Backbone as CSV, one residue per row, in Angstrom:
resi,resn,N_x,N_y,N_z,CA_x,CA_y,CA_z,C_x,C_y,C_z
1,MET,37.689,-25.489,44.250,36.941,-24.207,43.777,36.302,-23.485,44.816
2,PRO,36.594,-22.193,45.160,35.899,-21.556,46.273,34.438,-21.256,45.929
3,PHE,33.646,-20.783,46.820,32.337,-20.425,46.499,32.303,-19.231,45.650
4,PRO,31.289,-19.220,44.828,31.009,-18.038,43.966,30.537,-16.748,44.745
5,GLU,30.278,-15.766,43.918,29.896,-14.590,44.580,28.510,-14.940,45.456
6,LEU,28.662,-14.713,46.672,27.519,-14.847,47.655,27.372,-13.723,48.518
7,PRO,26.346,-13.277,49.095,26.263,-12.325,50.268,27.288,-12.560,51.439
8,PRO,27.981,-11.633,51.769,28.862,-12.019,52.830,28.351,-12.730,54.162
9,LEU,27.093,-12.518,54.539,26.483,-13.243,55.585,26.276,-14.642,55.260
10,ILE,25.952,-14.867,54.070,25.852,-16.290,53.678,27.165,-17.025,53.631
11,LEU,28.110,-16.295,53.114,29.524,-16.968,53.134,29.930,-17.178,54.499
12,ASP,29.630,-16.372,55.459,30.021,-16.589,56.791,29.313,-17.832,57.496
13,ALA,28.107,-18.015,57.135,27.158,-19.022,57.677,27.918,-20.319,57.089
14,LEU,28.331,-20.354,55.788,28.836,-21.651,55.291,30.212,-21.874,55.833
15,THR,30.986,-20.889,56.082,32.297,-21.109,56.697,32.077,-21.718,58.138
16,ALA,31.086,-21.137,58.853,30.942,-21.559,60.191,30.433,-22.952,60.207
17,GLN,29.801,-23.526,59.172,29.453,-24.907,59.037,30.561,-25.806,58.501
18,GLY,31.621,-25.195,58.177,32.764,-25.987,57.763,32.860,-26.290,56.202
19,TYR,31.993,-25.493,55.443,32.029,-25.600,53.940,33.186,-24.927,53.467
20,VAL,34.094,-25.520,52.646,35.288,-24.973,52.045,35.058,-24.629,50.483
21,GLU,34.209,-25.385,49.954,33.842,-25.369,48.525,32.511,-25.812,48.191
22,PRO,31.913,-25.513,47.157,30.523,-25.987,47.000,30.547,-27.284,46.405
23,THR,29.598,-28.121,46.724,29.337,-29.384,46.144,29.122,-29.319,44.560
24,PRO,28.969,-30.251,43.807,28.602,-30.093,42.408,27.238,-29.497,42.211
25,VAL,26.221,-29.830,42.967,24.942,-29.297,42.742,24.895,-27.779,43.201
26,GLN,25.669,-27.525,44.242,25.744,-26.121,44.657,26.489,-25.204,43.552
27,ALA,27.474,-25.814,43.118,28.082,-25.052,42.050,27.303,-24.832,40.861
28,ALA,26.527,-25.888,40.398,25.625,-25.756,39.275,24.615,-24.734,39.342
29,VAL,23.912,-24.522,40.601,22.920,-23.489,40.804,23.512,-22.074,40.689
30,MET,24.843,-22.053,41.008,25.352,-20.710,40.835,26.145,-20.342,39.676
31,GLU,26.030,-21.240,38.608,26.624,-20.935,37.351,25.926,-19.757,36.800
32,PRO,26.623,-18.772,36.128,26.005,-17.476,35.537,24.746,-17.889,34.743
33,ASP,24.745,-18.923,33.963,23.676,-19.230,33.147,22.398,-19.662,34.038
34,ALA,22.527,-20.016,35.276,21.449,-20.557,36.184,20.898,-19.380,36.961
35,ILE,21.686,-18.472,37.129,21.228,-17.359,38.210,20.006,-16.682,37.616
36,GLY,19.013,-16.633,38.567,17.728,-15.772,38.048,16.800,-16.636,37.273
37,ARG,17.017,-17.904,36.983,16.284,-18.795,36.171,15.419,-19.687,36.896
38,ASP,14.285,-20.268,36.373,13.684,-21.385,36.958,14.646,-22.536,36.710
39,LEU,14.662,-23.354,37.736,15.644,-24.616,37.553,14.983,-25.898,38.053
40,VAL,15.365,-26.999,37.377,15.117,-28.312,37.792,16.444,-28.885,38.200
41,VAL,16.498,-29.370,39.491,17.694,-29.917,40.030,17.354,-31.241,40.488
42,SER,18.282,-32.198,40.101,18.106,-33.577,40.432,19.646,-34.006,40.946
43,ALA,19.601,-34.384,42.123,20.846,-34.940,42.872,20.500,-35.783,43.932
44,GLN,21.445,-36.678,44.257,21.436,-37.733,45.225,21.170,-37.016,46.662
45,THR,20.542,-37.815,47.518,20.354,-37.470,49.025,21.796,-37.179,49.569
46,GLY,22.003,-36.065,50.228,23.325,-35.770,50.858,24.071,-34.991,49.987
47,SER,23.807,-34.580,48.944,24.386,-33.888,47.835,24.554,-32.361,48.101
48,GLY,23.765,-31.889,49.053,23.713,-30.396,49.587,22.651,-29.593,48.828
49,LYS,21.605,-30.366,48.276,20.422,-29.595,47.486,19.827,-28.435,48.441
50,THR,19.646,-28.786,49.566,18.905,-27.662,50.382,19.784,-26.449,50.400
51,VAL,21.014,-26.679,50.728,22.022,-25.372,50.768,22.058,-24.862,49.420
52,ALA,21.874,-25.677,48.268,22.049,-25.124,46.968,20.782,-24.289,46.648
53,PHE,19.712,-24.535,47.056,18.509,-23.775,46.625,18.583,-22.589,47.672
54,GLY,19.028,-22.623,48.878,19.211,-21.541,49.749,20.220,-20.440,49.224
55,MET,21.266,-21.135,48.586,22.359,-20.289,48.023,21.736,-19.468,46.653
56,ALA,20.931,-20.241,45.812,20.490,-19.629,44.722,19.447,-18.589,44.965
57,MET,18.686,-18.623,46.240,17.844,-17.525,46.524,18.342,-16.369,47.316
58,ALA,19.686,-16.580,48.009,20.024,-15.734,48.782,20.135,-14.309,48.424
59,ALA,20.972,-13.919,47.385,21.087,-12.574,46.984,19.781,-11.901,46.869
60,ARG,18.892,-12.525,46.055,17.585,-11.673,45.885,16.734,-11.624,47.151
61,LEU,16.753,-12.696,47.971,16.035,-12.505,49.322,16.626,-11.479,50.126
62,LEU,17.864,-11.338,50.165,18.509,-10.300,51.018,18.290,-8.877,50.401
63,GLU,18.347,-8.972,49.164,18.113,-7.576,48.467,16.619,-7.138,48.815
64,VAL,15.814,-7.935,48.500,14.421,-7.577,48.581,13.952,-7.369,50.288
65,GLY,14.473,-8.353,51.121,14.068,-8.436,52.381,14.908,-7.687,53.308
66,GLY,16.190,-7.367,52.721,17.222,-6.604,53.709,17.415,-7.385,55.063
67,ASN,17.954,-6.644,56.091,18.062,-7.231,57.239,16.814,-6.792,58.271
68,GLY,15.813,-6.049,57.753,14.682,-5.597,58.667,13.749,-6.605,58.871
69,PRO,12.825,-6.354,59.539,11.750,-7.294,60.057,11.004,-7.965,58.781
70,ALA,10.713,-9.161,58.933,9.955,-9.798,57.782,8.459,-9.358,57.877
71,ARG,8.028,-9.356,56.722,6.527,-9.186,56.525,5.905,-10.369,55.776
72,ALA,5.501,-10.412,54.587,5.066,-11.500,53.872,6.292,-12.252,53.396
73,PRO,6.164,-13.694,53.341,7.248,-14.223,53.052,7.796,-14.173,51.527
74,LEU,9.116,-14.216,51.337,9.663,-14.032,50.035,10.013,-15.463,49.297
75,ALA,9.861,-16.405,50.175,10.226,-17.732,49.609,9.344,-18.762,50.199
76,LEU,9.010,-19.681,49.480,8.066,-20.853,50.031,8.708,-22.169,49.536
77,VAL,9.088,-23.076,50.426,9.539,-24.409,50.171,8.588,-25.333,50.518
78,ILE,8.168,-26.262,49.675,7.180,-27.229,49.695,7.842,-28.681,49.719
79,ALA,7.491,-29.348,50.671,8.228,-30.600,50.884,7.122,-31.736,51.193
80,PRO,7.379,-33.089,50.794,6.279,-33.915,50.738,6.051,-34.664,52.241
81,THR,6.904,-34.413,52.997,6.668,-35.064,54.306,7.104,-33.972,55.430
82,ARG,6.469,-34.135,56.612,6.992,-33.508,57.805,8.346,-33.516,58.086
83,GLU,8.891,-34.756,58.090,10.451,-34.960,58.322,11.179,-34.127,57.411
84,LEU,11.049,-34.186,56.218,11.863,-33.451,55.207,11.684,-31.939,55.360
85,ALA,10.458,-31.438,55.454,10.155,-30.017,55.886,10.999,-29.606,57.150
86,LEU,11.057,-30.376,58.068,11.696,-29.996,59.242,13.237,-29.928,59.085
87,GLN,13.766,-31.008,58.232,15.123,-30.911,57.969,15.461,-29.739,57.099
88,VAL,14.726,-29.413,56.115,14.904,-28.280,55.190,14.911,-27.054,56.033
89,SER,14.068,-26.905,56.900,13.946,-25.684,57.849,15.182,-25.484,58.608
90,ARG,15.717,-26.699,59.191,16.908,-26.544,60.029,18.178,-26.148,59.158
91,GLU,18.268,-26.520,58.009,19.354,-26.091,57.167,19.149,-24.767,56.741
92,LEU,17.962,-24.293,56.427,17.871,-22.785,56.006,18.015,-21.865,57.212
93,GLU,17.594,-22.557,58.358,17.845,-21.555,59.482,19.282,-21.261,59.788
94,TRP,20.207,-22.135,59.809,21.609,-21.745,59.896,22.122,-20.958,58.686
95,LEU,21.612,-21.253,57.590,22.149,-20.533,56.335,21.864,-18.999,56.344
96,PHE,20.585,-18.772,56.944,20.167,-17.489,56.840,20.178,-16.759,58.242
97,ALA,20.625,-17.434,59.264,20.566,-16.842,60.656,21.397,-15.665,60.648
98,LYS,22.567,-15.453,60.296,23.387,-14.377,60.392,22.843,-13.205,59.652
99,ALA,22.034,-13.392,58.630,21.489,-12.458,57.790,20.039,-12.047,58.375
100,GLY,19.595,-12.493,59.591,18.431,-12.170,60.077,17.009,-12.828,59.410
101,GLY,17.420,-13.793,58.560,16.295,-14.498,58.038,15.429,-15.376,59.054
102,ARG,14.161,-15.059,58.986,13.139,-15.720,59.825,12.507,-16.761,58.955
103,ILE,12.537,-18.020,59.494,11.984,-19.193,58.801,10.722,-19.764,59.686
104,VAL,9.597,-20.052,59.039,8.447,-20.605,59.674,8.160,-22.015,59.107
105,THR,8.034,-22.850,59.822,7.801,-24.308,59.411,6.282,-24.571,59.639
106,CYS,5.513,-25.143,58.670,4.163,-25.470,58.749,3.926,-26.821,58.221
107,VAL,3.742,-27.731,59.051,3.477,-29.249,58.764,2.467,-29.828,59.711
108,GLY,1.765,-30.915,59.029,0.848,-31.509,59.858,1.442,-32.208,61.073
109,GLY,0.634,-32.534,62.094,1.029,-32.874,63.366,1.600,-31.921,64.349
110,MET,1.688,-30.609,63.823,2.197,-29.524,64.777,0.849,-28.703,65.097
111,ASN,1.159,-27.701,66.017,0.108,-26.877,66.419,-0.189,-25.848,65.272
112,ALA,-1.385,-26.024,64.559,-1.553,-24.960,63.626,-1.841,-23.614,64.007
113,ALA,-2.442,-23.397,65.242,-2.632,-22.087,65.833,-1.271,-21.414,66.020
114,MET,-0.206,-22.128,66.499,1.027,-21.592,66.748,1.662,-21.150,65.304
115,GLU,1.462,-21.991,64.427,1.763,-21.711,63.038,1.306,-20.350,62.474
116,ARG,-0.035,-20.198,62.601,-0.667,-19.054,62.298,-0.013,-17.790,62.976
117,LYS,0.109,-17.917,64.160,0.559,-16.942,64.916,1.998,-16.461,64.415
118,ALA,3.026,-17.456,64.197,4.254,-17.234,63.684,4.235,-16.558,62.122
119,LEU,3.306,-17.074,61.378,3.172,-16.551,60.130,2.708,-14.961,60.124
120,GLY,1.695,-14.667,61.216,1.204,-13.353,61.349,2.371,-12.405,61.778
121,GLN,3.491,-13.034,62.383,4.497,-12.146,62.961,5.568,-11.854,61.866
122,GLY,5.339,-12.481,60.703,6.158,-12.216,59.442,7.354,-13.231,59.574
123,CYS,7.716,-13.495,58.476,8.955,-14.276,58.130,9.417,-14.108,56.719
124,HIS,10.612,-14.535,56.394,11.116,-14.489,55.061,11.015,-15.690,54.315
125,ILE,11.068,-16.746,54.974,10.755,-18.161,54.301,9.909,-19.030,55.010
126,VAL,8.843,-19.640,54.280,7.994,-20.668,54.897,8.334,-21.856,54.282
127,VAL,8.524,-22.909,55.036,8.753,-24.368,54.722,7.610,-25.089,55.257
128,GLY,6.925,-26.009,54.359,5.789,-26.620,54.751,5.529,-27.890,53.795
129,THR,4.470,-28.605,54.329,3.904,-29.657,53.560,2.703,-29.282,52.736
130,PRO,2.456,-29.853,51.667,1.295,-29.264,50.828,-0.068,-29.191,51.591
131,GLY,-0.548,-30.166,52.249,-1.811,-30.137,52.963,-1.799,-28.909,53.884
132,ARG,-0.879,-28.799,54.660,-0.924,-27.731,55.751,-0.752,-26.293,55.094
133,LEU,0.129,-26.196,54.050,0.341,-24.900,53.459,-1.070,-24.520,52.795
134,ARG,-1.584,-25.402,52.169,-3.059,-25.219,51.629,-4.063,-24.813,52.571
135,ASP,-3.969,-25.264,53.812,-4.996,-24.961,54.828,-4.691,-23.646,55.394
136,HIS,-3.402,-23.275,55.539,-3.068,-21.868,55.890,-3.391,-20.839,54.892
137,LEU,-3.365,-21.208,53.543,-3.698,-20.434,52.475,-5.182,-20.185,52.500
138,GLU,-6.054,-21.186,52.634,-7.392,-21.185,52.621,-7.863,-20.361,53.812
139,ARG,-7.169,-20.441,54.860,-7.606,-19.640,56.071,-7.151,-18.164,56.124
140,GLY,-6.331,-17.846,55.154,-5.788,-16.523,54.941,-4.596,-16.147,55.853
141,SER,-4.002,-17.198,56.354,-2.841,-16.809,57.271,-1.439,-16.992,56.547
142,LEU,-1.553,-17.471,55.296,-0.295,-17.562,54.515,-0.553,-16.623,53.288
143,ASP,0.342,-15.437,53.181,0.230,-14.422,52.171,1.297,-14.894,51.311
144,CYS,0.896,-15.226,49.910,1.770,-15.553,48.877,2.208,-14.248,48.019
145,SER,1.652,-13.164,48.226,1.873,-11.996,47.364,3.231,-11.554,47.016
146,ALA,4.018,-11.624,48.002,5.458,-11.114,47.784,6.414,-12.114,47.467
147,LEU,6.023,-13.465,47.200,6.951,-14.512,46.979,7.844,-14.218,45.673
148,GLN,9.063,-14.427,45.896,10.265,-14.322,44.923,10.528,-15.592,44.497
149,TYR,10.314,-16.616,45.277,10.867,-18.144,44.959,9.642,-19.078,45.556
150,VAL,9.542,-20.101,44.766,8.868,-21.363,45.209,9.732,-22.541,45.012
151,VAL,10.026,-23.339,45.926,10.822,-24.440,45.818,9.939,-25.727,45.954
152,LEU,9.921,-26.616,44.916,9.156,-27.941,45.088,10.206,-29.017,45.426
153,ASP,10.450,-29.254,46.656,11.405,-30.317,47.026,10.842,-31.666,46.841
154,GLU,11.488,-32.446,46.142,10.943,-33.751,45.729,9.596,-33.730,45.165
155,ALA,9.423,-32.852,44.124,8.042,-32.590,43.383,7.646,-34.045,42.848
156,ASP,8.454,-34.852,42.323,7.809,-36.092,41.804,7.325,-36.981,42.985
157,GLU,7.890,-36.906,44.089,7.269,-37.582,45.262,5.952,-36.918,45.718
158,MET,5.891,-35.712,45.818,4.568,-35.131,46.016,3.408,-35.481,45.126
159,LEU,3.735,-35.549,43.707,2.728,-35.859,42.787,2.473,-37.360,43.092
160,ASP,3.403,-38.311,43.333,3.114,-39.699,43.606,2.367,-39.858,44.727
161,MET,2.429,-38.999,45.829,1.604,-39.147,46.995,0.191,-38.420,46.831
162,GLY,-0.169,-37.936,45.749,-1.531,-37.495,45.510,-1.648,-36.048,45.889
163,PHE,-0.743,-35.153,45.851,-0.822,-33.757,46.240,-0.912,-32.677,45.142
164,ARG,-1.393,-33.238,43.973,-1.420,-32.431,42.740,-2.326,-31.283,42.927
165,GLU,-3.615,-31.501,43.576,-4.563,-30.439,43.760,-4.044,-29.334,44.872
166,ASP,-3.378,-29.803,45.810,-2.884,-28.936,46.745,-1.708,-28.023,46.204
167,LEU,-0.906,-28.666,45.434,0.266,-27.904,44.946,-0.388,-26.899,43.845
168,GLU,-1.328,-27.318,43.029,-1.920,-26.385,41.906,-2.581,-25.085,42.809
169,GLU,-3.336,-25.359,43.823,-3.877,-24.264,44.513,-2.923,-23.473,45.099
170,ILE,-1.871,-23.848,45.727,-0.752,-23.185,46.218,-0.076,-22.294,45.230
171,LEU,0.313,-22.950,44.063,1.004,-22.293,43.037,0.140,-21.319,42.212
172,ASP,-1.247,-21.448,42.242,-2.173,-20.566,41.643,-2.100,-19.149,42.552
173,ALA,-1.745,-19.271,43.716,-1.995,-18.092,44.696,-0.483,-17.474,44.680
174,THR,0.417,-17.715,43.954,1.709,-17.258,43.928,1.859,-16.266,42.689
175,PRO,2.775,-15.173,42.885,2.811,-14.303,41.821,3.502,-15.004,40.452
176,GLY,3.046,-14.605,39.308,3.574,-15.260,38.062,5.035,-15.029,37.838
177,GLU,5.526,-13.995,38.333,6.905,-13.693,38.022,7.872,-14.311,38.946
178,ARG,7.541,-15.057,39.985,8.437,-15.660,40.978,9.227,-16.750,40.301
179,LYS,10.293,-17.169,40.844,11.141,-18.196,40.250,10.835,-19.667,40.905
180,THR,10.993,-20.596,40.196,10.677,-21.839,40.849,11.836,-22.705,40.630
């Protein structure tokens, strides 16, 4: 089965990475009943979940953000660990590169001042860990006002790790009409 309707630049990126058809999780998030809805996705590691949520966000992000310079982020991806956040960023970078998508990663153990500078220069997608994202939010360097999407990658793991308060504060700062 070929890829469903996706923006041409996203299809180009998928083709360049060797994708011929969507994985089951990717096909599921692109079903007509799933488009534009909040989703809970459960799939094995290596199933293509990151690309799946990138695909699910792509049309709306490109419609709202266009190919112009990024201002306030349109999507926020929260991951429980630095390693996972960096992996997610790498996947989203190639997926959105041809469309001019700018991704900023905010994780503990990295230079927070450089992250603040990158956030200040504008981006389309922010990927980070709960503690670092909360810190940027509290310092005023993370603007959540234009968010269209919030992805809680491995939400159960984040709750098990004690990030409930961080997640609640971050989610409270996001628009109510955003998709999760």
